[in-house]
N, C-alpha and C positions, 0 to 999 in steps of 0.2 A: 508632434512625434509621428513617425511612420512605423507601422506595425505589420509584420507578416508572420503568419503561422506556418511553420515548416511541417507540422503534424499536430494532431490533437485538436483540430478546430471543430468539425462536425462529426467527431468520433471520440471514443474513450480510448486513450492510449497514445503512444509515441509522441508525447507532447514536446513541442519546441516553439518558442515565440521569439522572433528576432525584432529588436527595436532599433531603428535608425541605422541599420546595417552594422551595428557595433556591439550591442548588448543582447545576450542570449539568455532567456529565462527557461530553464530546464532543457534537457535534450535526451530523450529516451527512445526506446523501441517497444513495440508490442510483442510479448512472448507468445505469439500465435504459431501455427504450423502451416507454412513457414513463418518466421518472424517478419513483422512489418516495420520498416525503417522510415524515419522522417526524411524530408528533403535535406540536401546538404546545406549546412550553415556556411555563410560567406564571411570570412575575415572577422570572426568574433573576437573582440578584445577582452570581454568579461563574460563569464557564465554565472548567473545567479541560480544556484541549485536549491530547490525548495525542500526536497527530501530524497530518500534513497531508492524508492521503488523503481524497478527497471524501466517502466514506461515514462519515467521522468529523468533518470540518471544514467540509463544504460548505454548511451552513446557519448558520454563524457570522455572516455579514453580516445575515441576517434577524433573528436573536435580538438582535443588537446594536442594530439599528434599533428594535425593539419595547421592549426593556427596559434598554438601555445598561449591560450588565454589564461587570465586569472580565473579561479573558480571559488566563489564565495559560498560557504555553507557552514552550518554548525558542526561541532566536533562529532556529534552522534551521526549526523548525515554523512560526513566524510568517511568515517570508519565503516559504516554500513554500505556505502556506495562501493567501496573497495571490495568488501566481502561479496556483494551481489554481482559485481562485474566479473570477479573470478569464477563464481558459480555459473554465470551465464556461458562462459567458455566451455565449462564441463557439459552443460545442457546442449550446446550446439554440437559438440562432439558426439554425445550420446544419441542425439536425434538426427545426426547426419547433415546438418546445415552448416554452410561456411560461416566462420566467425568474423565479425566486423573489425576485430582488433586482436592484438596478441597480449600475452602476459606482460611483456616489456612495456607496452603502451599503458597498461594499468599502473605499473610502477612509476612510469614517467609522469602520468597524469596526477598522481597523488602529490607530487612536488609542486604542482600549480595551485593547490588548495590554500586558501587563506581563511582561517577560522573566525566566525562571527558569533555573537551572542545576542539574545533578545534584548531589545531596548538600546543596543549600540547605535550610535549615529556616526556615519563615516562618509568621506568623500572618495568616490571611486571613478577615476577617469572622467572627472567633471560632473559626475552624478552624485547628488546628495541622497543618502539612504538611511532608513531605519528598519529594524527587523522585529517581527512580531511572531508569536506562536500561531500556527495554523490549526492546532487542535487535532490534527490528523493522526500522527504517530509521534513519538518522542523525537524532538529535534526538527520537526517539520516547520517551515518558515513562510511567512508572508513578507513581501518586499514592498516597502513604502518609499516612493521616489517622486520628485517633481509634482507633488499634489496628486499622485496616482497610487493605486494599490494593486499588486498582483498577488492573488491568493494561492494559486495552484490548488492542490487537493485540500478541502476544507471541512472541518467539523466543529460545530458550535455547542455540542452537548458534552458534559463531563463523562469520561469513561473511567474504567479502572486504572488506565495508564496515564492519561493526560487530562488537563482541564480544557474545556472548549474554547475556541477562538472568540475574540471580541472584535466588534466593528471598529474601523479606523476611518475617521472623516477624510474624505478625498473628493477630488473632482472627477477623476477617471478610475473606474473600478473594473479590473479584469478578474472575472469570477468563473470558476468551474461550474458546470451544469450537469454533472453525472446523473443525478437523480431528478432532473427536471420532470415535473409532472408525476412524480412518485413519492410516497411517504414511507417512513419507517415506523414500525410499531414502537410504543414507549419502551425505552431501554430497560427500565427496571422490570417490566413485564417479561421481556425477552430473557433477561438473566434468571428470573425466578422460574420460568417455564423450563429453561435449559437445565437448571439444577434439579428440578422436580423430575424431569425425564431421566436424568442420570440415576437418581435415587430409585426410581421405578425399575429400571433395567437391572441394576445391581441387586435389588431386593428379590427379583425373580430368578437370580442365579446367572445373569448374563454379564457379558463384558461390553464396555463402551469404547468405541474407537472415534476419536475426534480428529479429522483431518484439519490442519491449520496452516496458514501462511506463517512463514518464519518470523517476519517482522511485524510486531504489533499484536496479531491475533493469538499467537502462541502465549505471549506473556499475559494478555488479558484473560484468557481462559484459565491459565494456571492461578492467577490471582483470585478468580471466582471460585476455584476449587480448593483453595488453601485451607478452608475450614469445613470442608464437606465430610471429612472423616473417611474418605475412600483412599485406597492405595492407587496413587496416580504415578504413571511413568511418562517420561518425555524422551522422544527420539527425533533426530533430524537437526537441521541447521538452526532451529530455534534455540538450541543450547548456546551456540556462539553469539547469536543476536542478544540473548538475555545477558550474557557477560558484558557485551558492549554497552547495553543500556545501563547496567549497574556501574560501569566505569564513567557514565555521564549522568549522574543523579540529578543534576539541575533541570533536566528535561523530563523528569518523571513526576507525576502527581504525588506518588508515595514510594520513594526508594525503599523504605522499610517494608512496605507491603509486598513489593516484588521480591526483595531478598527473602522475606519470610516464606513466600510461595515457592521459591526455588529450593529453600532448605527443606520444605515438606514434600518435595517431588523427588521421586527416584529417577536417576538419569541412566539411560542406556549408553554403554560405552563399547559394546561388543556383541557378537552373535549370541554369546551365552546370555548376555543381558536381555536380549530380545526374547529368549525363552522364558526368563523370569518375568518379563513384562506381560507375557501372555497369561500368566497366572494371577496378575493383579486385577484391579477393578476397572481402571480407566487408562487408556493409552492415548496420549496427545502426540501427533506425529505429522511431519510434512510429507507430501505437499498438500496445500489447501484445496487444489482442484484435482488432486489424485492422479496427476499425469506422470508421476514419478515419486521418488523418495521412499522411505521405509514404510509409509502407511500402506502401500500395496502388499507388502509382505505380511503385515498383520491381517489385512483383509482376506488374503488367501487362506489363512488359518481359521478365521472367525466368521466368514460370510455365510456359511450354511446352517448355523445354529440360530433358530428363530428367537431364542432368548437374548441374543446379542443385538446391538444397535450401532449404527454409524450416524453420528450427528454432525452435519455439515454446518459450518459457522461463517462461510464466506460465499460471495456471489460466484456462481459457476457459469463461465462463459460458454457460448455455443461451441461445440466441438471438443469440449474438455471431457475427461473421464468422469469428473464429478457431475457434469450435466447429464451424461448418459445414465449415471446411477440414479439421479433424481427422476428423469423422464421415463426410463425403461427398466430400472432395477437390474442393470447389467454393468460389468466393468471389463476393461481391456487389460489383460495381464500378458505383457510381452507379445502382443499380436494376437492373442487368443481371447475372444469375448466370452465371458461366463456369467451365468445368472447369479444374483445376490439374493439370498433368502432371509437374511436377518433384517431387522427394522431399519428404515432410512427416514431421517427427518432433517429439516432445514431450519436454522435459527438465524435471524437477521441481525448480525453484529456489525453492520456496516460502519466504517470509519469516515463516511462522507455525510454531508448534510442531506436531509430530505428536502422536498420542494418547499415546504413552509419555512424551514430554517434558512434556506437560500434567500427567500424573499425577505425574511426578517433581517438577515445580515445586510442585504442591499439597503433596506430602509435605514438601518443603523449607521451606514456609511454616508448617507445623504449625498450621493454622487450626482453629477450632471450627466455623465456618459457611463454606460454599462456595456462591457464587452464580454459576451458569453462564449465559452469554449469548452472543450473536454466533455462533449455530450453527443449522444446519438440522436437526440430529439430536443432541440433548444426551444421549440415553439411554445410549449406550455409555460416555461419560465419567462420567455419574452412577453407573452400575453398577460402575465401577472405584474409586469413592470411598465405599464403604459405611461406613467408619469415621467419616465426617463428616456433619454436618447439611447436606444438599445441597438448594439451592433452584433451581428452574427456572421463574422467573416468565414470564408472557406480557406482551406489550405492553399498556400501560394498566392493568396489575394493580398494586395497591399492596401491598407486603409490609413488615412491620416486623421489624427485627432488633435 
């Protein structure tokens, strides 16, 4: 087989892998400022979409407009990809960047989706495939084909939302390397420290603001908080995402747990609701990197009280508002940078494998060839896999396996 990465090889984001000039695995853009797009796909017959995050799904409307391919994905991924593509148009307009497609392209692309389920075995344009959970977010998928496995984003530990992914025996393993050379702290320790910090802040009379990604992190945080006894409010796109997850219960570790968490959470529906939320204990709101969304409105009100705290639960990329908050304790509000005087802490709730989990997954798959992508630094992972034929292709480089 011939492989070419259109993006996401020696970088995290804008992933697209083209196989034999016919099959496209993911096709997304990096939501940076300005957005970074992948190379143009050529004549894609089928797109295998692993999950909905825009760095994997964000360019599906464009490729569907150009080549009209089938798009294979779980029902959860299909519904969420539509939601996030529509939201991306709003973000482009708000930030003043040209959009790569129109609303009509999104509507047309959704007609190309063919829904798959885990453990299904199908023939698609001459390719025999099976589908497996990637453990990343609900509905995320690994694709097994021709004695090969494409993981996309991968997590092997159990979280509140999903069970971890299991190795699949294969000859050729295409594996992400986001956390190559880096480890995560034990998940249970992170969860306990997070809940203890919230208790501490509330007991001293403060409010807790938790910026979250709409997909996955919102729901995981709410499930952790469901038995905390605190008054928890939810604002932002996580509300719609939670509804979609509950409509697709087969992809959740505990549908009952998420439903219970949502029932115990107060939902913001209006500006009046936001005033009530400010009187509660905990506010969970998008966006996760604080570059927009309702979280900034809450921060404007609460940032100067030292009893309050903002607890970051996701990685903050360079140049994001959240990174500036972590590094400098300042935030940008509509072009004006202001100091933040409340507490600021970061908790590692990553939905990706750490280095040792990546190595363990590779060993479990027992491959002959390992292709590492989606990583800013693949060398540590490559050095840990000396017993395999390891490939680290660059964008636009054609390799044959």
